[in-house]
C-alpha angles and dihedrals in degrees: 000000000000132000092237089060094059123102121246089250092055091047089052089054090053093046091053094060123097121207135192124235144183108184126152091347091307113119141171142076122320132178129233092232088069093047092053092045098046106032143029109247121170136184118276119201117238116183090334095311124111113238127186113212125180093252133105115264087237087072094060095089088056097047121100120185106223097179135001119193118187119196117244092251092049093236099108137045130192117199132192108194144167121224112187095178093116104013127033093195103105092209091062098035101069130119136176121210130189112199134184128203112250114242112265091001133102100228141078126238125202114247094171129030117174137165113253129188104237104244116187113237111260115243089233091064125079 
C-alpha cells in the first residue's frame, strides 16, 4: 500500500486526524495534514498490516519493530520500535507509537508517537 494509491476521500480522513508527539524535546498535538504537507511519510508493514507513522519513508530501512501489540478487536496497535536514522545507540533510538485503524480502511494511523528509551525486557517478565 502506498499513499499515492489512496483516494482523495481517504487522504482527507488522514488529514483530519490529530496525533500527540514527544520528539527531541518537542511535544504537543500535531495534525496529519501538516505531516503530509511537510514530509514524505509512507506505509510501513507490521505483521502484514500497513501502518502510517509520522516519519519520512527514508527512515524505514533504519526502523526495527521490537514489539507489536494488536488489540483484541483489531482496531488498535501499539508499537515499540527502534529508529537508528540519527542515532545508532539503541538506548536513545526508541519510540512508542499507538495507532488506530481508520474507519472503513485497512490500515493503521499513528495517534501517538513518543520517544522511548529502549529498555531491554527483564528476564522476570513474560
